[in-house]
Structure formats: C-alpha cells, structure tokens
C-alpha positions as CSV (number, residue, x, y, z in Angstrom):
1,X,-0.1,0.0,-0.2
2,X,1.0,3.6,-0.8
3,X,0.9,6.5,0.4
4,X,1.8,9.7,-1.5
5,X,3.7,7.8,-3.1
6,X,5.3,5.9,0.2
7,X,5.1,2.4,1.1
8,X,3.4,2.8,3.7
9,X,2.3,-1.1,4.4
10,X,3.7,-4.4,2.2
11,X,2.2,-8.2,2.4
12,X,0.0,-10.8,1.3
13,X,-3.5,-9.2,0.7
14,X,-5.5,-10.8,3.3
15,X,-2.9,-8.6,6.0
16,X,-3.4,-5.7,4.6
17,X,-6.7,-5.2,3.9
18,X,-8.5,-4.3,7.0
19,X,-10.2,-2.0,8.2
20,X,-8.0,0.1,10.5
21,X,-4.9,0.7,6.7
22,X,-8.5,1.2,5.1
23,X,-8.8,4.3,7.7
24,X,-5.8,5.2,7.6
25,X,-4.9,5.1,3.9
26,X,-8.1,6.3,2.6
27,X,-9.7,7.8,4.9
28,X,-12.8,5.3,4.5
29,X,-14.5,3.6,7.5
30,X,-15.0,-0.2,5.8
31,X,-15.8,-3.7,6.8
32,X,-13.7,-5.7,5.2
33,X,-15.2,-9.5,4.9
34,X,-13.2,-13.2,4.0
35,X,-14.6,-14.5,1.2
36,X,-13.3,-18.4,-0.3
37,X,-10.6,-17.0,0.8
38,X,-10.6,-13.5,-0.6
39,X,-11.0,-10.1,1.5
40,X,-13.5,-8.0,0.6
41,X,-14.1,-4.4,1.3
42,X,-17.1,-3.1,1.1
43,X,-17.2,1.2,2.4
44,X,-19.3,2.1,4.7
45,X,-19.1,6.0,5.2
46,X,-15.6,8.6,4.0
47,X,-14.4,9.9,7.1
48,X,-15.6,13.7,6.8
49,X,-13.1,16.9,5.9
50,X,-11.2,14.1,3.6
51,X,-10.5,16.0,1.1
52,X,-8.2,13.2,-1.2
53,X,-7.2,9.8,-0.4
54,X,-3.8,10.0,1.6
55,X,-5.1,10.6,5.0
56,X,-1.6,9.9,6.5
57,X,0.0,12.7,6.5
C-alpha cells in the first residue's frame, strides 16, 4: 500500500486489507469480509473532511 508515493505497508492482500489500513490510507470506514479466502472491502462511509485519498500526513 502506498501513501503519497511512499510504502505504508506491504504483504499479502489478506493481511493488508483490514479496517485499520482502509481508515489510515483511504480515509474511509470499511468492513472487510473474507469470502472463499479472499478479502472484500465494503465501504461504509468517508471520514468527514477527507479531501483526498491520503489521510496520513
């Protein structure tokens, strides 16, 4: 996962795609569900005031 062109996290999708990383990297609240061994991200809402996809400063 990249934030502003820098590595935020790296690894298998099953390890990276979690609610905490979705919040920190994409500024969204999301549910991450596992279906047949694959993670699926279900966006719930955007954090207010989020003007871009790079929440981390």
